[in-house]
C-alpha positions as CSV (number, residue, x, y, z in Angstrom):
1,M,0.4,0.1,-0.2
2,K,3.0,2.3,0.5
3,K,4.0,1.9,-2.8
4,I,0.9,3.5,-4.4
5,T,0.9,6.2,-2.1
6,L,4.3,7.2,-2.9
7,W,3.8,6.7,-6.6
8,M,0.1,8.8,-6.9
9,M,2.8,11.1,-4.8
10,Y,5.2,11.7,-7.9
11,L,2.0,11.4,-10.5
12,G,0.4,13.7,-8.0
13,S,3.5,16.7,-7.7
14,A,4.1,16.1,-11.6
15,A,0.4,16.9,-12.1
16,C,0.0,20.4,-10.4
17,L,3.3,21.8,-11.5
18,L,2.5,20.9,-15.3
19,S,-1.4,22.0,-14.5
20,G,0.3,25.7,-13.6
21,C,-0.8,24.9,-9.9
22,A,0.3,27.9,-7.7
23,K,3.9,27.5,-6.2
24,K,3.1,28.1,-2.0
25,E,4.5,31.1,-0.3
26,L,7.5,30.1,2.0
27,E,6.5,27.9,4.8
28,R,8.0,30.7,7.4
29,M,4.6,33.4,6.1
30,T,1.4,30.2,7.1
31,D,2.3,29.2,10.7
32,S,0.4,31.8,12.8
33,T,2.3,29.9,16.6
34,E,5.1,32.4,17.7
35,E,7.3,28.8,18.8
36,K,6.7,27.6,15.2
37,K,8.0,31.2,13.4
38,E,10.9,31.5,15.7
39,E,12.2,28.0,14.7
40,L,11.7,29.2,11.2
41,L,13.6,31.9,11.5
42,M,16.3,30.4,12.9
43,E,19.7,31.6,10.9
44,Y,22.9,29.3,10.4
45,K,24.9,31.8,12.8
46,F,26.8,30.8,16.0
47,T,28.9,32.5,17.8
48,Q,31.3,31.9,21.0
49,N,32.3,35.4,22.5
50,G,30.9,37.4,20.1
51,I,32.6,35.9,17.5
52,S,31.4,33.6,15.2
53,T,32.4,30.3,14.6
54,V,31.3,29.5,11.3
55,D,33.8,28.9,8.4
56,I,32.3,26.9,5.3
57,G,35.8,26.8,4.1
58,E,36.6,24.5,0.7
59,S,32.8,25.3,-0.2
60,R,32.9,28.6,-1.3
61,E,35.9,28.4,-3.8
62,M,34.3,25.3,-5.3
63,I,30.6,27.0,-5.9
64,L,32.1,30.0,-7.2
65,A,34.4,27.3,-9.6
66,F,30.9,25.8,-10.5
67,R,29.1,29.2,-10.7
68,H,31.5,30.5,-13.2
69,F,31.6,27.1,-15.6
70,N,27.8,26.9,-15.7
71,N,27.8,30.7,-16.8
72,A,30.5,30.1,-19.5
73,I,28.2,26.9,-20.5
74,N,25.0,29.1,-20.6
75,S,26.9,32.5,-22.2
76,K,28.3,30.0,-24.9
77,T,30.9,32.8,-25.6
78,Q,33.7,30.9,-27.1
79,S,36.9,32.2,-25.2
80,N,35.5,32.1,-22.2
81,F,33.8,28.8,-21.9
82,S,37.3,27.4,-23.4
83,K,38.9,29.3,-20.3
84,Q,36.0,27.8,-17.6
85,L,36.3,24.6,-19.2
86,E,40.2,24.0,-18.1
87,N,39.7,25.5,-15.3
88,Y,36.8,23.2,-14.6
89,R,39.3,20.5,-15.3
90,K,42.0,21.8,-12.9
91,V,39.6,23.0,-9.8
92,I,35.9,20.1,-10.5
93,A,36.5,17.0,-12.2
94,S,39.2,16.2,-9.5
95,A,36.9,16.6,-6.9
96,L,33.8,15.0,-8.0
97,S,32.3,12.0,-6.2
98,P,34.2,12.5,-2.9
99,T,31.6,9.8,-1.2
100,N,32.9,7.5,-3.6
101,E,36.2,7.4,-5.3
102,A,36.0,5.0,-7.7
103,L,33.4,6.4,-9.6
104,R,35.5,9.8,-9.8
105,K,37.4,8.6,-12.9
106,P,34.1,7.4,-15.3
107,V,31.9,10.4,-13.5
108,A,34.7,12.8,-14.9
109,D,35.4,11.5,-18.1
110,R,31.5,11.5,-18.7
111,I,30.6,15.0,-17.8
112,S,34.1,16.3,-19.0
113,G,32.9,14.4,-22.4
114,L,29.8,16.0,-22.8
115,A,31.7,19.7,-22.0
116,D,34.3,18.8,-24.8
117,Q,30.9,18.1,-27.1
118,L,29.5,21.0,-26.3
119,C,32.7,23.3,-26.3
120,A,32.9,21.6,-30.1
121,L,29.2,22.9,-30.8
122,V,30.4,26.5,-29.9
123,N,33.1,26.5,-32.3
124,S,31.7,25.2,-35.0
125,E,29.0,26.1,-37.5
126,A,25.9,24.8,-35.7
127,V,25.7,28.2,-33.4
128,S,24.5,29.8,-35.8
129,R,21.9,27.1,-37.4
130,K,18.8,26.1,-36.4
131,A,18.3,22.0,-34.6
132,Q,16.9,20.1,-36.5
133,L,16.5,15.9,-36.7
134,G,19.8,14.9,-36.9
135,V,21.9,17.7,-37.2
136,S,23.4,19.4,-34.0
137,G,21.6,23.4,-33.4
138,T,20.0,25.9,-31.7
139,V,16.5,26.4,-30.3
140,A,15.3,29.4,-29.5
141,V,14.1,30.6,-26.3
142,S,13.6,34.4,-27.3
143,N,14.5,36.8,-29.4
144,E,17.5,37.2,-27.0
145,E,18.3,33.6,-25.9
146,S,18.7,30.2,-27.8
147,R,20.1,27.1,-26.2
148,M,22.5,24.7,-28.0
149,L,21.3,20.9,-29.2
150,D,23.8,18.3,-30.0
151,E,22.6,16.0,-32.9
152,K,20.2,14.1,-31.0
153,G,18.6,16.5,-29.8
154,V,20.2,17.3,-26.7
155,E,20.6,20.3,-24.2
156,L,24.0,19.6,-23.3
157,G,24.2,22.8,-20.7
158,Q,21.6,21.5,-19.0
159,V,22.7,18.1,-18.9
160,I,25.9,19.4,-17.3
161,Q,24.7,21.4,-14.9
162,K,22.2,18.5,-13.0
163,A,25.0,15.9,-13.5
164,L,27.3,18.4,-11.3
165,M,24.4,19.0,-8.9
166,G,24.5,15.6,-7.7
167,A,28.3,14.2,-8.3
168,L,29.7,18.2,-6.8
169,T,27.7,19.5,-4.6
170,L,25.2,16.8,-3.3
171,D,27.8,14.3,-2.8
172,K,30.5,16.8,-1.3
173,V,27.5,17.5,1.1
174,D,27.0,14.3,2.2
175,Y,30.8,13.7,2.6
176,F,31.1,16.3,4.9
177,L,27.9,15.2,6.7
178,E,29.2,11.6,7.0
179,K,33.0,13.1,8.0
180,A,31.5,15.1,10.5
181,L,30.1,12.3,12.3
182,K,33.7,11.0,12.9
183,A,35.4,14.4,13.1
184,D,36.7,15.1,17.3
185,N,34.3,17.2,19.0
186,A,36.2,17.7,22.5
187,S,39.0,20.1,21.3
188,L,39.4,23.4,18.7
189,V,41.0,22.9,15.5
190,A,44.4,24.8,15.7
191,G,43.9,28.5,15.3
192,K,40.1,28.5,15.8
193,N,37.7,28.5,17.3
194,Y,35.4,25.6,16.0
195,T,36.1,22.0,16.4
196,E,36.2,19.6,13.5
197,M,32.9,18.5,14.1
198,A,31.2,21.9,14.1
199,H,34.0,22.8,10.7
200,C,33.1,19.9,8.6
201,W,29.2,20.0,9.4
202,D,29.8,24.1,8.0
203,I,31.5,22.8,5.2
204,A,28.3,20.7,4.1
205,Y,26.3,23.7,4.5
206,G,28.2,25.8,2.5
207,Y,27.9,23.2,-0.6
208,L,24.3,24.2,-0.8
209,G,25.2,27.3,-2.5
210,T,23.0,29.7,-0.1
211,L,24.1,33.1,0.2
212,D,26.4,32.7,2.3
213,V,29.3,31.7,-0.3
214,D,28.7,34.8,-1.9
215,P,26.2,37.4,0.3
216,N,26.6,40.0,-3.0
217,R,24.5,37.9,-5.1
218,L,20.6,38.2,-5.0
219,A,19.7,34.7,-5.4
220,P,21.1,31.2,-4.4
221,L,22.9,28.7,-6.5
222,F,22.6,25.1,-6.9
223,L,20.9,22.9,-4.7
224,A,19.9,25.7,-2.6
225,N,18.3,27.4,-5.6
226,Y,16.3,24.5,-5.8
227,I,15.2,23.9,-2.0
228,E,14.1,27.8,-1.8
229,K,12.5,28.1,-5.2
230,E,12.2,25.4,-7.4
231,A,10.9,22.9,-5.0
232,V,8.6,25.4,-3.1
233,G,5.5,24.0,-3.5
234,M,5.6,19.6,-4.7
235,Q,3.9,17.6,-3.1
236,G,6.2,15.8,-0.8
237,L,8.4,18.6,-0.8
238,S,6.2,20.7,1.2
239,G,8.4,22.7,3.4
240,I,11.6,21.7,2.1
241,N,12.9,25.4,1.9
242,T,12.7,25.5,6.0
243,S,13.3,21.9,6.6
244,V,16.2,21.5,5.1
245,Y,18.0,24.8,6.6
246,Q,16.2,23.9,10.0
247,A,18.3,20.4,10.0
248,F,21.3,22.1,9.3
249,Y,21.4,24.7,12.3
250,K,19.8,22.2,14.7
251,G,22.7,19.3,13.8
252,R,25.2,22.4,14.4
253,K,23.4,23.5,17.6
254,A,23.7,19.9,18.2
255,I,27.5,20.2,18.2
256,G,27.8,22.6,20.4
257,D,25.7,20.6,22.9
258,H,28.1,17.9,22.0
259,N,24.2,15.7,21.4
260,L,26.2,13.2,18.7
261,E,22.8,11.6,18.4
262,E,21.2,14.5,17.3
263,V,23.7,15.0,14.9
264,R,23.2,11.7,13.7
265,K,19.1,12.0,13.1
266,Q,19.4,15.4,11.4
267,V,22.1,13.6,9.1
268,A,19.4,10.8,8.1
269,F,16.7,13.6,8.1
270,L,18.4,15.2,5.1
271,R,19.9,12.6,3.5
272,G,15.7,11.5,3.0
273,Q,15.1,15.1,2.1
274,M,17.8,14.7,-0.7
275,A,16.7,11.5,-1.7
276,Q,12.8,13.2,-2.1
277,L,14.2,16.7,-3.7
278,F,16.6,14.6,-6.5
279,S,13.7,11.7,-7.8
280,L,10.5,13.9,-7.5
281,R,12.4,16.5,-9.6
282,T,13.4,13.5,-12.2
283,V,9.9,12.5,-12.7
284,Y,8.7,16.3,-12.4
285,Y,10.9,16.9,-15.4
286,L,10.4,12.9,-17.3
287,R,6.3,13.8,-17.0
288,E,6.8,17.3,-18.2
289,S,9.0,16.3,-21.0
290,Q,6.5,13.5,-21.9
291,T,3.2,16.5,-22.1
292,F,5.1,18.5,-24.2
293,L,6.0,15.6,-26.6
294,E,2.6,14.1,-26.6
295,R,0.8,17.6,-27.6
296,T,4.0,18.0,-30.4
297,V,2.2,18.5,-34.0
298,S,5.7,18.6,-35.9
299,V,9.0,20.1,-34.6
300,P,9.0,19.6,-30.7
301,S,9.0,22.9,-28.8
302,E,11.9,24.6,-27.0
303,G,10.2,23.6,-23.7
304,Y,10.5,19.9,-24.3
305,F,14.7,20.1,-24.9
306,H,15.0,21.7,-22.1
307,S,13.1,19.6,-19.6
308,M,14.2,16.3,-20.5
309,G,17.9,18.0,-20.7
310,E,17.0,18.5,-17.2
311,A,15.7,15.0,-16.9
312,L,18.9,13.6,-18.1
313,G,21.0,15.9,-16.1
314,F,19.0,14.7,-12.7
315,I,19.3,11.0,-14.2
316,L,22.9,11.1,-13.6
317,A,22.7,12.8,-10.8
318,L,20.9,10.0,-8.6
319,P,23.8,7.9,-8.2
320,F,24.8,10.3,-6.1
321,V,21.7,10.8,-3.7
322,K,21.8,8.7,-0.3
323,D,20.2,6.6,2.0
324,E,19.9,7.3,5.6
325,A,22.2,5.1,6.3
326,G,24.5,6.3,3.5
327,K,24.3,4.1,0.8
328,S,23.3,5.1,-2.8
329,R,19.3,4.1,-4.1
330,I,21.1,3.8,-7.6
331,T,24.4,2.5,-9.2
332,W,26.0,4.6,-11.4
333,E,25.8,2.1,-14.5
334,Q,22.5,1.8,-13.7
335,A,22.0,5.5,-14.4
336,V,24.2,6.0,-17.8
337,A,21.9,2.7,-19.0
338,L,18.7,5.1,-18.2
339,Y,19.7,8.0,-20.1
340,N,21.2,5.5,-22.6
341,G,18.5,4.7,-23.5
342,L,16.6,7.9,-24.0
343,T,18.8,9.1,-26.0
344,Q,19.2,5.9,-28.2
345,G,19.5,5.9,-31.8
346,E,20.9,8.3,-34.1
347,T,17.7,10.7,-33.3
348,G,17.9,9.9,-29.9
349,V,15.1,12.1,-28.1
350,W,13.7,13.6,-31.5
351,E,12.5,9.5,-31.6
352,K,8.3,10.5,-30.3
353,D,7.0,7.5,-31.4
354,R,9.6,5.6,-28.9
355,L,9.4,8.1,-26.0
356,T,5.5,8.2,-26.0
357,G,5.5,4.5,-25.7
358,V,5.8,1.9,-22.8
359,Q,8.8,-0.1,-24.0
360,E,12.7,-0.1,-23.3
361,G,14.2,3.5,-23.7
362,S,10.4,5.3,-23.2
363,I,9.8,8.1,-20.9
364,S,7.3,5.8,-18.9
365,A,9.5,2.8,-18.5
366,A,12.0,5.2,-17.6
367,I,9.7,6.9,-14.9
368,E,8.7,3.6,-13.5
369,K,12.8,2.6,-13.4
370,V,13.4,6.1,-10.9
371,H,10.2,4.6,-8.8
372,Q,11.3,1.7,-8.4
373,Y,14.9,2.8,-7.5
374,F,13.5,4.7,-5.1
375,H,10.8,3.2,-3.8
């Protein structure tokens, strides 16, 4: 019975968002009790003798490097793209998949291959032609903006971004949460006013991509963007825009109180939230792609290719989702097989008959696979 309920929740969330359901306001604006308001408005600030003990460490540099790379992908400026691709190889590629180092090379190779492919397209005649069946090119978003598709219709930029949200940011969050559980909390780090456990927890928090990474920004990045904006209002993710931050706050406070049991509880909760976020968004984008394609009379819309690109990227991110015990729910090989199934053949995601069917390689079959892996 539980499986049926969870599956209906998947369908409900996707259907709601596809029909244009209004996103809920932030949960902190809806509760009437002062006690609850105080809990929801907790800021991630911890001090000792009036001095902050929070240091998000390496996460700032890595998130900013990811932002620069992502901006280069979106702008498609040849010189900047090449520069940021080189920086990706130096800074980001070697930092991927910290919870499973055996995956680092295959994951880095896959993402680097996609980036090299996109770089080649940016430096080719494809930038000045419309994408067609079996031919790489652009699709127009507006008079000012267009997106690059490869010859299979895959929007490589979206795949790269979402894959890195899993292999870099999500996996780093989990890596440092797990590291915090095993770190020293009895003494301060030499020359610092925080313990190793507190510092590991802070780095995990930093990898969310909140405004703490760059206070001059007006909007959060990557995971934080999905937590604070994209996922708000989705069935199954109700309140995630506050619950994740509450959990980080509670875990950090528990570290100060030397309450390891509470720290473990918050780690398990955060893993559950991330599993819901990534699995539900994968299904959402697959469903959205399916709806766009079923409504297609001749040439699919830009919205279809964009949604499919996001779905494919989230699929490659799924192996970095952990259960409460820290185990992956889907292997890298299974995720790649799912990706390859959707993009198979010479025409890839242009192939309407296959993708709207129910056989292997269809969107429906991919949704069912995600459901099986996560429930």
